[in-house]
C-alpha positions as CSV (number, residue, x, y, z in Angstrom):
1,M,-8.1,10.4,5.5
2,K,-5.7,7.5,6.1
3,F,-3.7,6.5,3.0
4,V,-3.7,2.7,2.2
5,D,-2.1,1.5,-1.0
6,E,-2.5,-2.3,-0.6
7,A,-5.5,-4.4,0.1
8,R,-6.9,-7.9,-0.3
9,I,-10.6,-8.3,-1.3
10,L,-12.9,-11.2,-2.0
11,V,-15.1,-10.8,-5.1
12,A,-18.0,-13.1,-5.8
13,S,-20.4,-12.7,-8.7
14,G,-24.1,-13.8,-8.6
15,A,-25.3,-17.2,-9.7
16,G,-27.7,-17.5,-12.5
17,G,-31.4,-18.0,-11.7
18,R,-33.0,-21.5,-12.1
19,G,-35.1,-22.2,-15.2
20,C,-38.7,-23.1,-14.6
21,V,-40.7,-26.3,-15.3
22,S,-44.2,-25.3,-16.2
23,F,-47.1,-26.2,-18.6
24,R,-50.0,-24.1,-19.8
25,R,-53.1,-24.8,-17.9
26,E,-56.1,-23.0,-19.4
27,K,-59.8,-24.0,-19.6
28,Y,-60.0,-24.5,-23.3
29,I,-56.5,-25.7,-23.9
30,P,-56.4,-29.2,-22.4
31,R,-52.9,-30.0,-23.7
32,G,-51.0,-26.7,-23.3
33,G,-47.3,-27.0,-24.0
34,P,-44.4,-26.2,-21.8
35,D,-44.1,-22.5,-20.8
36,G,-41.3,-22.4,-18.2
37,G,-39.3,-19.2,-18.4
38,D,-35.5,-18.9,-18.2
39,G,-33.6,-17.8,-15.1
40,G,-31.9,-14.4,-15.0
41,D,-28.2,-13.9,-15.3
42,G,-26.2,-13.3,-12.1
43,G,-24.6,-9.9,-11.5
44,N,-21.0,-9.2,-12.4
45,V,-18.4,-7.6,-10.0
46,I,-16.7,-4.8,-11.8
47,L,-13.7,-2.6,-10.8
48,V,-14.0,1.0,-12.0
49,A,-10.9,3.3,-12.0
50,D,-12.0,6.5,-10.4
51,L,-9.8,9.6,-10.5
52,H,-11.5,11.0,-7.4
53,K,-10.4,8.0,-5.3
54,N,-6.9,8.1,-3.8
55,T,-6.8,5.3,-1.1
56,L,-7.8,1.7,-0.6
57,L,-9.0,2.4,3.0
58,D,-12.6,1.5,2.3
59,L,-11.7,-1.8,0.8
60,V,-9.6,-2.7,3.9
61,Y,-12.6,-2.3,6.2
62,K,-15.1,-3.9,3.8
63,P,-13.1,-6.6,1.9
64,H,-16.1,-8.8,0.8
65,F,-18.0,-8.0,-2.3
66,R,-20.9,-10.2,-3.5
67,A,-23.2,-9.5,-6.4
68,Q,-26.8,-10.7,-6.3
69,R,-28.0,-13.8,-8.0
70,G,-30.4,-13.8,-11.0
71,A,-34.1,-14.3,-10.3
72,H,-35.7,-17.7,-11.1
73,G,-37.8,-18.3,-14.2
74,K,-41.6,-18.6,-13.8
75,G,-44.5,-20.1,-15.7
76,K,-46.3,-18.4,-18.6
77,D,-42.9,-17.8,-20.2
78,Q,-41.8,-15.3,-17.6
79,H,-38.1,-15.0,-17.5
80,G,-36.3,-14.1,-14.3
81,R,-34.8,-10.7,-13.9
82,G,-31.0,-10.4,-14.4
83,A,-29.2,-9.1,-11.3
84,A,-27.6,-5.7,-11.3
85,D,-23.8,-5.5,-11.6
86,L,-21.8,-4.6,-8.5
87,S,-19.4,-1.8,-9.3
88,I,-16.4,-1.1,-7.0
89,H,-14.8,2.3,-7.5
90,V,-11.1,2.1,-7.0
91,P,-8.2,4.7,-7.5
92,A,-6.9,5.1,-11.0
93,G,-3.4,3.5,-11.1
94,L,-4.5,0.3,-9.4
95,V,-2.7,-3.0,-10.3
96,V,-4.7,-6.2,-9.6
97,F,-3.1,-9.6,-8.9
98,D,-4.6,-13.0,-8.2
99,A,-4.0,-13.3,-4.5
100,D,-3.5,-17.1,-4.7
101,T,-1.3,-17.4,-7.8
102,G,0.3,-14.0,-7.8
103,D,-0.5,-13.6,-11.5
104,L,-1.0,-10.0,-12.8
105,L,-4.7,-9.7,-13.9
106,V,-5.1,-6.1,-14.9
107,D,-3.5,-2.6,-14.7
108,L,-6.2,0.1,-14.3
109,D,-4.0,3.0,-15.3
110,T,-6.6,4.9,-17.2
111,P,-9.3,6.9,-15.3
112,G,-12.7,5.5,-16.2
113,A,-11.4,2.1,-17.2
114,E,-13.5,-0.9,-16.1
115,W,-12.6,-4.6,-15.6
116,V,-14.9,-7.5,-14.8
117,A,-13.3,-9.1,-11.7
118,A,-16.0,-11.9,-11.4
119,R,-18.5,-12.7,-14.2
120,G,-22.0,-13.6,-13.2
121,G,-23.4,-17.0,-13.9
122,R,-25.7,-17.5,-16.8
123,G,-29.4,-18.1,-16.1
124,G,-30.7,-21.6,-16.6
125,K,-33.1,-22.4,-19.5
126,G,-36.8,-23.1,-18.7
127,N,-38.4,-26.3,-20.0
128,A,-40.0,-24.3,-22.9
129,R,-36.5,-24.2,-24.5
130,F,-36.3,-28.0,-24.6
131,M,-39.5,-28.8,-26.5
132,T,-38.9,-30.8,-29.7
133,N,-40.9,-32.9,-32.1
134,A,-39.7,-36.0,-30.2
135,N,-40.4,-34.5,-26.8
136,K,-43.5,-32.2,-26.7
137,A,-43.6,-32.1,-22.9
138,P,-40.1,-31.8,-21.4
139,T,-40.2,-32.1,-17.6
140,F,-36.8,-30.7,-16.9
141,A,-35.1,-27.3,-16.9
142,E,-31.5,-26.1,-16.3
143,E,-30.1,-24.9,-13.0
144,G,-28.4,-21.5,-13.2
145,A,-24.6,-21.5,-13.6
146,P,-22.7,-20.7,-10.5
147,G,-20.9,-17.3,-10.1
148,E,-17.1,-16.8,-9.9
149,Q,-15.3,-16.2,-6.6
150,R,-11.7,-15.3,-5.9
151,W,-9.4,-13.3,-3.7
152,L,-7.6,-10.3,-5.3
153,R,-4.5,-8.4,-4.2
154,L,-4.7,-4.7,-5.0
155,V,-1.6,-2.5,-5.2
156,L,-1.9,1.2,-5.9
157,K,0.7,3.1,-7.9
158,T,0.2,6.8,-7.9
159,L,-0.8,8.4,-11.2
160,A,1.1,11.7,-11.6
161,D,3.0,13.5,-14.4
162,V,5.8,14.8,-12.1
163,G,7.3,13.1,-9.1
164,L,9.2,15.0,-6.5
165,L,11.9,12.8,-5.0
166,G,14.9,13.1,-2.8
167,L,16.2,12.1,0.7
168,P,13.9,12.9,3.7
169,S,13.5,16.6,4.7
170,V,15.0,18.2,1.5
171,G,11.9,20.4,1.0
172,K,9.6,18.4,-1.2
173,S,6.5,19.0,0.8
174,T,7.2,22.7,1.1
175,L,7.6,22.9,-2.7
176,I,4.4,21.1,-3.5
177,S,2.5,23.3,-1.1
178,R,3.9,26.4,-2.9
179,I,3.2,25.3,-6.5
180,T,-0.2,23.5,-5.9
181,A,-3.1,23.7,-3.5
182,A,-2.0,20.6,-1.7
183,H,-1.4,20.9,2.1
184,P,1.0,18.2,3.2
185,K,2.3,17.8,6.7
186,I,5.7,19.6,7.0
187,A,8.3,19.1,9.7
188,A,12.1,18.8,10.0
189,Y,12.3,15.1,10.7
190,P,12.6,12.0,8.5
191,F,9.5,10.6,6.8
192,T,7.2,13.4,7.4
193,T,5.6,12.3,4.2
194,L,4.4,8.7,4.7
195,Y,2.3,8.6,1.5
196,P,2.2,10.5,-1.8
197,N,0.5,13.9,-1.7
198,L,-1.0,15.0,-5.1
199,G,-1.5,18.5,-6.4
200,A,-2.3,20.1,-9.7
201,V,-0.4,22.8,-11.5
202,A,-2.2,24.8,-14.2
203,Q,0.3,26.7,-16.4
204,D,-2.6,27.9,-18.6
205,T,-6.2,27.0,-19.4
206,E,-5.0,24.1,-21.7
207,H,-2.0,22.7,-19.9
208,R,-2.5,21.2,-16.5
209,Y,-0.4,18.5,-14.8
210,V,-0.3,16.6,-11.6
211,V,2.6,16.7,-9.2
212,A,3.2,14.0,-6.5
213,D,5.3,14.7,-3.4
214,L,6.7,11.2,-2.8
215,P,7.9,9.7,0.5
216,G,11.6,10.3,1.1
217,I,14.0,7.6,-0.1
218,V,16.9,6.3,1.9
219,E,19.9,4.2,1.0
220,G,18.8,0.6,0.6
221,A,15.2,1.5,-0.3
222,S,15.3,-0.9,-3.2
223,H,15.9,-3.7,-0.7
224,G,13.2,-2.6,1.7
225,A,15.0,0.0,3.9
226,G,12.9,2.9,5.2
227,L,9.6,3.1,3.2
228,G,11.4,0.9,0.6
229,L,9.4,-0.5,-2.2
230,R,6.3,1.4,-1.1
231,F,8.1,4.6,-2.1
232,L,9.6,3.3,-5.3
233,R,6.5,1.9,-6.9
234,H,4.8,5.2,-6.6
235,I,7.2,6.8,-9.1
236,E,6.9,4.1,-11.8
237,R,4.1,6.0,-13.6
238,T,5.6,9.5,-13.5
239,R,6.7,11.0,-16.8
240,L,9.3,13.3,-15.2
241,L,11.2,13.3,-11.9
242,V,12.2,16.5,-10.1
243,H,15.1,15.5,-7.9
244,L,15.6,17.9,-4.9
245,L,18.9,18.3,-3.1
246,D,19.5,20.1,0.2
247,L,22.1,22.8,0.2
248,D,22.0,23.7,3.9
249,P,25.6,23.0,5.1
250,Q,24.4,22.7,8.7
251,N,22.7,19.4,8.0
252,G,26.0,17.7,7.3
253,R,24.9,16.3,3.9
254,D,26.9,16.2,0.7
255,P,24.5,17.0,-2.1
256,L,26.6,15.2,-4.7
257,A,26.7,12.0,-2.6
258,D,22.9,12.4,-1.9
259,F,22.4,12.5,-5.7
260,D,24.4,9.3,-6.2
261,V,22.4,7.5,-3.5
262,I,19.1,8.3,-5.2
263,V,20.3,7.4,-8.7
264,A,21.7,4.1,-7.4
265,E,18.5,3.2,-5.7
266,L,16.5,4.0,-8.8
267,A,18.9,1.8,-10.9
268,A,18.7,-1.1,-8.3
269,Y,14.9,-1.0,-8.5
270,S,14.5,-0.7,-12.3
271,D,16.7,0.0,-15.3
272,E,13.9,1.8,-17.0
273,L,13.3,4.0,-13.9
274,A,17.0,4.9,-13.8
275,Q,16.7,6.2,-17.3
276,R,13.6,8.4,-16.5
277,E,14.1,12.0,-17.3
278,Q,15.1,14.1,-14.3
279,I,15.4,17.8,-13.4
280,V,18.0,18.2,-10.6
281,V,17.2,21.1,-8.2
282,A,19.3,22.5,-5.4
283,N,16.9,23.8,-2.6
284,K,17.3,26.3,0.2
285,I,19.3,29.0,-1.6
286,D,17.7,31.5,0.7
287,L,20.5,30.6,3.1
288,P,23.7,32.7,2.5
289,A,26.0,29.7,3.0
290,A,23.9,27.7,0.5
291,R,24.6,30.2,-2.3
292,E,28.3,29.8,-1.8
293,R,27.9,26.0,-1.9
294,L,25.9,26.2,-5.1
295,T,28.8,28.0,-6.8
296,E,31.1,25.0,-5.9
297,L,28.5,22.3,-6.9
298,R,27.5,23.5,-10.3
299,P,30.8,22.6,-12.0
300,Q,30.8,19.2,-10.3
301,F,27.3,18.4,-11.6
302,A,28.2,19.8,-15.0
303,E,31.0,17.3,-15.3
304,R,28.3,14.6,-15.1
305,G,26.2,16.3,-17.7
306,V,23.6,17.5,-15.2
307,R,22.3,21.1,-15.3
308,L,21.7,22.2,-11.7
309,L,18.7,24.5,-11.1
310,A,18.4,26.4,-7.8
311,I,15.3,27.4,-5.8
312,S,14.0,28.2,-2.4
313,S,10.9,26.3,-1.6
314,L,10.4,28.6,1.4
315,T,10.7,32.1,-0.3
316,G,9.7,31.0,-3.8
317,E,12.9,32.2,-5.4
318,G,13.6,30.3,-8.7
319,I,10.2,28.6,-8.7
320,D,9.1,30.3,-11.9
321,V,12.2,29.0,-13.7
322,L,11.6,25.5,-12.4
323,L,7.9,25.5,-13.4
324,A,8.9,26.7,-16.9
325,E,11.4,23.9,-17.2
326,I,8.9,21.3,-16.0
327,D,6.3,22.6,-18.5
328,K,8.9,22.5,-21.4
329,R,10.0,19.0,-20.6
330,L,6.4,17.6,-20.2
331,R,5.3,19.1,-23.5
332,R,8.3,17.5,-25.2
333,L,7.6,14.1,-23.6
334,K,4.0,14.3,-24.5
335,R,4.9,14.9,-28.2
336,S,7.3,11.9,-28.2
337,S,5.1,9.6,-26.2
338,P,1.4,10.5,-26.2
339,K,0.4,7.6,-24.0
340,R,1.5,6.9,-20.5
């Protein structure tokens, strides 16, 4: 399925039904009073955060959503039926903006959360509602109130506990395929991952967390380079970042410089994101030359107060240590901040 994380949709609620003008007409009641019923309320348009949705693709192909109007009132005090609400299931983690003003309207960051995007019009009152001592036979009724209509801009931010980040082709996709049931596309060229891949890790029956393999970042991403802001916004909701570095000397990279690039881009995007807790992991220690490089790098990272873990996403070496560290950090973060 194609991943789409932005969309524009039109939501229009239903108008209220018209009230009825009617009078009782029965054989032995020559002066029957007014008996016009009320119109039914129009349907609302409601956005529902659904954990089983992960793309806005459906909304791109069908961007117009209109709820039904309420039924009109009838004689004999028969009220019109209210229209059913129109529910639009969207991915949890959706942020909704007014497309015309740019104002933030709601952040659906909790699975199951609902938000009324357009409220249906109230049904009009029938003439029976307007009978008074001064006016025993009102000949008027209310029209139903119109519904609401507006364009919304939807922006999806991935909901995950752990975000894997790093420059392109450092092994994030291989790692998530090893520790979860996710099956991302893997290849040795930049931007194999064009959208977040999600997978679940179950350490035990009670502790389960979601890991996101996030698109590779490049220098200048905070200003739109590469996948730019599309990458950075997907890590805003993560509790913990796992920062992968490539130890393979044949790729010509300097892991310490790569680390500085990522940290700088996080800081340029958001001060809060720059302070997000990280686990820094050196990957590809299955290569002999990488092990020698690791010995040189550990003291350099230690000088910056960074403990450097080492793994091989390919062979699985060091994965158990990494998972144990992730589990420990998440439990601590959950105790200190129970809400995302």
